[in-house]
C-alpha positions as CSV (number, residue, x, y, z in Angstrom):
1,X,-13.7,5.4,14.7
2,X,-12.6,5.7,18.3
3,X,-9.9,7.2,19.8
4,X,-7.4,3.9,20.6
5,X,-8.8,3.2,16.5
6,X,-7.6,6.4,15.6
7,X,-3.9,6.2,16.5
8,X,-3.8,2.5,15.6
9,X,-4.6,3.9,12.0
10,X,-1.7,6.5,12.2
11,X,0.8,4.5,14.0
12,X,0.2,2.0,10.8
13,X,0.7,4.8,8.6
14,X,3.8,6.3,10.0
15,X,5.4,2.4,9.8
16,X,4.1,2.0,6.4
17,X,5.8,5.3,5.7
18,X,8.7,4.7,7.6
19,X,9.4,1.4,6.1
20,X,9.8,2.3,3.0
21,X,11.5,5.5,3.4
22,X,8.9,7.3,1.9
23,X,10.2,10.8,3.8
24,X,13.8,11.1,2.7
25,X,12.4,12.0,-0.8
26,X,12.9,15.4,-1.3
27,X,10.2,18.3,-1.3
28,X,9.5,21.4,-3.2
29,X,8.1,24.4,-1.9
30,X,5.3,23.7,-1.7
31,X,6.2,20.4,0.6
32,X,4.9,18.1,-2.6
33,X,7.5,15.3,-2.3
34,X,8.9,14.4,-5.9
35,X,12.0,12.0,-7.6
36,X,13.8,11.7,-9.9
37,X,13.2,9.5,-13.5
38,X,15.4,7.1,-15.0
39,X,17.4,10.3,-16.9
40,X,17.7,12.1,-13.4
41,X,14.3,14.7,-14.4
42,X,12.2,15.7,-11.3
43,X,8.7,13.7,-11.3
44,X,6.0,13.3,-9.3
45,X,4.2,10.4,-10.9
46,X,7.0,8.2,-9.4
47,X,5.6,5.1,-7.2
48,X,7.5,6.3,-4.3
49,X,6.6,10.1,-4.9
50,X,3.3,9.6,-5.1
51,X,2.6,7.5,-2.2
52,X,4.6,9.8,-0.2
53,X,2.5,12.5,-1.4
54,X,-1.1,10.5,-0.4
55,X,0.4,8.9,3.2
56,X,1.2,13.1,3.9
57,X,-2.6,14.0,2.5
58,X,-4.1,11.3,4.8
59,X,-1.6,11.9,8.0
60,X,-2.8,15.7,7.6
61,X,-6.3,14.0,7.3
62,X,-5.8,12.9,11.1
63,X,-4.1,16.6,12.1
């Protein structure tokens, strides 16, 4: 992967994250994103929490 391809991919991932507002989710002490279910309980299994954590891992791999 060239440097320009890498930077384009990072920008695309950040755009997706920002459009979905995934970085607005709360984080725990281990910096994992979580959400709340319909009963108000903390969950790491909501679509947004899963996507936010996966996006964080992807972006970390490019650092």
